[in-house]
C-alpha positions in Angstrom: -43.3 14.6 28.6 -43.7 18.4 29.1 -42.2 20.8 27.7 -39.2 22.1 30.9 -38.2 18.0 30.6 -38.0 18.5 26.6 -36.1 21.4 26.8 -33.7 19.5 30.5 -33.3 17.1 27.7 -32.3 19.1 25.2 -30.1 21.1 27.4 -28.1 17.7 28.8 -27.4 16.7 25.7 -25.5 20.4 24.1 -23.6 19.7 27.4 -23.4 16.3 27.1 -21.9 17.7 23.2 -19.7 20.4 24.9 -18.7 17.7 27.0 -18.1 15.8 24.7 -15.7 18.1 22.6 -13.6 18.8 25.3 -13.5 15.5 26.0 -12.0 14.6 22.7 -10.1 17.6 22.8 -8.6 16.3 25.4 -8.0 13.7 24.5 -6.1 13.9 21.5 -3.4 17.0 23.3 -3.0 15.0 25.7 -1.7 11.0 23.3 -0.3 13.7 21.7 1.4 15.4 24.7 2.2 11.4 25.5 4.0 9.9 22.0 5.8 13.4 22.3 7.5 12.7 25.3 8.6 9.5 24.6 9.7 10.1 21.6 12.1 12.4 22.7 12.6 10.9 25.3 14.1 8.4 22.9 16.2 11.4 20.9 17.1 12.0 24.6 18.8 8.3 25.4 20.6 8.1 21.8 22.6 11.5 22.1 23.5 10.0 25.2 24.6 7.2 23.7 27.1 9.1 21.5 28.1 11.2 24.1 29.3 7.7 25.6 30.8 6.3 22.1 32.7 9.3 21.1 34.1 9.3 25.4 34.5 5.6 25.0 36.2 6.1 20.8 38.3 8.8 23.2 36.9 11.3 20.5 39.0 9.9 17.6 36.9 9.7 14.3 37.2 6.5 12.7 39.8 4.6 15.7 40.2 1.0 14.5 39.1 0.1 17.7 36.1 2.1 17.6 34.5 0.7 15.1 34.9 -2.8 16.4 33.8 -2.1 19.7 30.7 -0.6 17.9 30.6 -3.2 15.8 30.4 -5.3 18.8 27.8 -3.2 20.9 25.4 -3.0 17.9 25.5 -6.9 17.9 24.5 -7.0 22.0 22.5 -4.3 21.8 19.9 -5.9 18.7 19.6 -9.3 20.7 18.8 -6.9 23.9 16.3 -4.4 22.0 15.8 -5.9 18.5 16.1 -3.5 15.1 17.5 0.1 15.3 20.6 0.2 17.0 22.5 -1.3 14.4 26.5 -0.4 13.2 25.0 2.5 11.5 22.6 3.6 14.1 24.7 3.9 16.2 27.1 6.0 14.0 24.1 8.4 13.0 24.5 8.4 17.2 27.5 9.6 17.2 27.7 12.1 14.6 24.0 13.1 16.3 26.0 14.1 19.6 29.0 15.7 18.0 26.5 17.5 15.7 24.1 18.9 18.7 27.0 18.9 21.5 24.2 21.0 23.2 22.1 19.2 24.6 19.4 21.9 25.6 19.4 23.3 22.8 17.3 19.4 21.0 13.6 20.7 19.5 11.6 18.0 21.8 9.2 18.8 18.6 10.8 17.1 16.4 11.8 13.0 15.9 14.7 11.3 16.4 13.5 10.2 11.7 13.9 14.2 11.8 17.2 14.6 13.9 18.9 11.8 11.2 17.9 14.3 8.2 20.1 17.2 10.2 23.0 15.4 10.9 23.1 15.3 6.8 23.7 19.2 6.7 27.2 20.3 7.3 26.6 23.9 8.4 26.3 24.5 11.9 24.6 27.5 10.5 21.7 25.9 8.1 21.8 22.7 10.1 19.6 25.0 13.2 17.9 27.2 10.0 16.3 23.4 9.2 15.5 21.7 12.9 13.9 25.5 14.0 12.2 25.7 10.9 10.7 22.1 11.1 10.1 22.4 14.7 8.2 25.5 14.4 6.1 24.9 11.4 6.0 21.2 11.7 7.8 19.6 9.1 7.2 15.7 8.6 10.3 14.6 7.6 9.4 13.8 4.5 9.0 17.7 3.4 12.2 17.7 5.8 14.6 14.8 3.2 13.4 17.3 0.8 14.3 20.5 1.2 18.3 18.9 3.2 18.1 16.7 -0.7 17.6 20.5 -2.6 20.3 21.9 -0.5 22.5 19.0 -1.1 23.1 18.9 -5.3 22.8 22.7 -4.4 25.9 22.3 -3.0 27.2 19.6 -4.7 26.1 21.8 -8.2 28.1 23.8 -7.1 30.5 22.8 -6.1 30.8 20.9 -10.0 30.6 24.5 -11.5 27.1 23.6 -13.3 24.7 25.5 -10.8 22.4 27.7 -12.7 20.8 30.5 -11.4 
């Protein structure tokens, strides 16, 4: 094999390596985008279900009609679509809509699990800070839960008068 041929083969291997890295990064990025898009579509779906629940219940918080309606809808959706549509999850969707009424303010980087953690935060300003921090810093749901739990414990301690700085 001539030197010229060897160099051509070596350059092909180098180019192949670049092609591999380029392809690898493109595939990883594309998968991330597909996952994020599908995930956000589910978040938006749950928001819209929450909106419809509030509309059907006439905005009432705990109407007996509303409770029975959610139980019936939950049973029917669970049969057709499987788990994920329990009575508790439907009430979470309702609360999600009530706490995040501007659908355009939702962060596509966050999953439904992130939002379920965020709806536990009663203070709207704190909830917004947590939402943005979680999205901007790619917080895991576990880390977000830890932050929210810490705040809830501090608030309870303050309310009980036994918070120490």
